[in-house]
C-alpha positions as CSV (number, residue, x, y, z in Angstrom):
1,M,-22.4,12.2,-1.2
2,V,-18.6,12.4,-2.2
3,E,-17.8,9.6,0.3
4,R,-20.7,7.6,-0.9
5,I,-19.7,7.8,-4.6
6,I,-16.1,7.0,-3.8
7,A,-17.1,4.1,-1.6
8,S,-19.2,2.9,-4.4
9,G,-16.4,3.4,-6.9
10,R,-14.1,1.3,-4.7
11,G,-16.7,-1.6,-4.5
12,V,-17.4,-1.4,-8.3
13,L,-13.4,-1.4,-9.1
14,L,-13.1,-4.2,-6.7
15,R,-16.0,-6.4,-7.8
16,D,-15.9,-5.6,-11.6
17,G,-12.2,-4.6,-12.4
18,Y,-10.9,-1.5,-14.2
19,D,-12.3,-2.8,-17.8
20,A,-16.0,-2.8,-16.5
21,F,-15.7,0.4,-14.3
22,S,-18.4,3.0,-15.4
23,T,-20.1,6.0,-14.0
24,N,-23.4,4.3,-14.4
25,R,-22.2,1.3,-12.4
26,I,-21.1,3.6,-9.7
27,A,-24.4,5.6,-9.7
28,S,-26.4,2.4,-9.4
29,E,-24.1,1.3,-6.7
30,A,-24.5,4.6,-4.9
31,G,-28.1,4.6,-5.2
32,I,-28.0,7.9,-7.2
33,S,-28.5,9.1,-10.8
34,P,-25.5,9.5,-13.1
35,G,-26.4,13.2,-13.4
36,S,-25.9,13.6,-9.5
37,L,-22.7,11.7,-9.7
38,Y,-21.4,14.4,-12.4
39,Q,-22.2,17.0,-10.0
40,Y,-19.3,15.8,-8.0
41,F,-17.0,14.2,-10.5
42,P,-16.4,15.0,-14.0
43,N,-15.7,11.4,-15.1
44,K,-14.9,8.0,-14.2
45,D,-11.3,8.7,-14.3
46,A,-11.5,11.3,-11.5
47,I,-13.2,8.6,-9.3
48,I,-10.5,6.1,-9.9
49,D,-7.9,8.7,-9.0
50,E,-9.6,9.5,-5.8
51,V,-10.0,5.7,-5.0
52,I,-6.5,4.9,-5.9
53,D,-5.1,8.2,-4.3
54,R,-6.8,7.2,-1.0
55,Y,-5.4,3.8,-1.1
56,S,-2.1,5.1,-1.8
57,D,-2.1,7.5,1.0
58,E,-3.1,4.6,3.4
59,L,-0.5,2.4,2.2
60,S,2.3,5.2,2.5
61,E,1.1,6.3,6.0
62,Q,1.3,2.6,7.2
63,V,4.6,1.9,5.7
64,A,6.2,5.2,6.7
65,A,4.9,4.9,10.3
66,A,6.2,1.4,10.7
67,L,9.5,2.3,9.5
68,G,9.7,5.5,11.5
69,D,8.8,3.7,14.7
70,R,11.8,1.1,13.9
71,L,14.5,3.7,13.3
72,G,15.9,2.9,16.9
73,D,16.1,-0.8,16.0
74,A,19.1,-2.5,14.5
75,G,20.0,-5.1,12.0
76,P,17.9,-8.0,11.3
77,R,15.2,-7.3,13.8
78,M,14.8,-3.9,12.0
79,I,14.8,-5.3,8.5
80,R,12.4,-8.2,9.4
81,A,9.7,-5.7,11.3
82,T,10.0,-3.4,8.4
83,A,9.3,-5.9,5.8
84,D,6.6,-7.4,8.1
85,A,4.9,-4.0,8.3
86,L,5.1,-3.5,4.5
87,L,3.5,-7.0,3.8
88,T,0.9,-6.5,6.3
89,A,-0.2,-3.0,4.9
90,L,-0.3,-4.7,1.2
91,E,-2.3,-7.7,2.6
92,A,-4.9,-5.4,4.1
93,N,-6.4,-5.0,0.8
94,V,-5.0,-7.2,-1.9
95,G,-8.0,-6.5,-4.3
96,L,-7.0,-2.8,-4.6
97,L,-3.3,-3.9,-4.9
98,R,-4.2,-6.3,-7.6
99,V,-6.3,-3.5,-9.5
100,S,-3.7,-0.9,-9.2
101,I,-0.7,-3.1,-10.3
102,E,-2.1,-5.4,-12.9
103,E,-5.2,-3.6,-14.2
104,L,-4.7,0.2,-14.2
105,P,-2.3,1.7,-16.9
106,A,1.1,2.1,-15.5
107,V,1.2,5.7,-16.5
108,R,-1.6,6.5,-14.2
109,Q,0.2,5.1,-11.3
110,R,3.9,6.2,-11.8
111,D,3.6,9.2,-9.8
112,R,1.8,7.7,-6.7
113,R,4.3,4.8,-6.6
114,L,7.2,7.1,-7.0
115,A,5.8,9.4,-4.2
116,L,5.6,6.2,-1.8
117,E,9.1,4.9,-2.8
118,R,10.6,8.4,-2.3
119,R,9.0,8.6,1.2
120,V,10.2,5.3,2.3
121,R,13.7,5.7,0.6
122,E,14.1,8.9,2.4
123,L,13.4,7.3,5.8
124,C,15.7,4.3,4.9
125,A,18.4,6.6,3.9
126,A,18.2,8.6,7.1
127,Y,18.4,5.2,9.0
128,L,21.5,4.1,7.0
129,A,23.1,7.6,7.5
130,G,22.9,6.8,11.2
131,R,24.3,3.4,11.1
132,P,27.5,3.6,8.9
133,D,28.6,0.3,10.5
134,L,25.8,-1.3,8.4
135,L,26.9,-0.3,5.0
136,R,29.6,-1.4,2.7
137,S,29.2,1.8,0.8
138,A,29.1,5.4,2.0
139,D,26.3,5.9,-0.7
140,H,23.3,5.9,1.6
141,A,20.9,7.0,-1.3
142,T,22.0,4.3,-3.6
143,S,21.7,1.6,-0.7
144,A,18.4,2.9,0.3
145,W,17.2,2.8,-3.2
146,L,18.3,-0.7,-3.9
147,L,16.9,-2.1,-0.6
148,V,13.5,-0.4,-0.8
149,L,12.8,-1.4,-4.3
150,S,14.0,-5.0,-3.8
151,V,11.6,-5.4,-0.6
152,E,8.9,-3.6,-2.3
153,A,8.9,-5.9,-5.5
154,L,9.3,-8.9,-3.5
155,T,6.4,-8.3,-1.1
156,V,4.2,-7.1,-4.1
157,R,4.7,-10.2,-5.8
158,Y,4.3,-12.4,-2.5
159,V,0.8,-10.8,-1.9
160,L,-0.3,-11.0,-5.5
161,D,1.1,-14.4,-6.5
162,A,0.4,-16.1,-3.1
163,P,3.4,-18.6,-3.6
164,D,3.5,-21.8,-1.4
165,I,6.0,-20.1,0.9
166,P,5.0,-19.6,4.6
167,R,5.0,-16.1,5.6
168,D,7.6,-16.3,8.3
169,V,9.9,-18.2,5.7
170,F,9.3,-15.3,3.3
171,L,10.3,-12.7,5.9
172,D,13.3,-14.7,7.0
173,E,14.5,-14.8,3.4
174,V,14.0,-11.1,2.7
175,T,15.7,-10.2,6.0
176,A,18.6,-12.6,4.9
177,L,18.8,-10.9,1.3
178,C,19.0,-7.4,2.9
179,Q,21.5,-8.5,5.5
180,G,23.6,-10.0,2.7
181,Y,23.6,-6.9,0.8
182,L,24.2,-4.6,3.8
183,A,27.0,-6.8,5.0
184,R,30.4,-5.0,5.2
């Protein structure tokens, strides 16, 4: 029943948006009474939190796995492959990305966003620590922070804005941007 409610909540959120999200709509979508829904979730916010937590966890796992798989790669190949993996993960569910970035109150997303960024930043810092030849600075944490947030911001905007830039060109430009920053 919980899975049915969450799936219905996800569907309502994607179809109707945050402002129209309600327990009555979720219950109707799930084919249950609102009273049955409240046996599992105290309010609509609890359902939104579960939907977005699961989306954030999926995204985090995909990005961290992609970065972890590429720790042995070097230079532009590693940068491009990592940016491509992030882009692929974000493109997998543009609707939830849009809702979480553009519709949900930012304060509700802060902890999730910071947890994902921290996880990726730690992997990036570990990679940079093992590759001192890449850095113009010995401060791995600062370099990782700048790189992760730059690539994240660019890829999120690329997915949401859908600019008239071919995907390969976008990835080439992100790679060049990161290479330029890392160059000694």
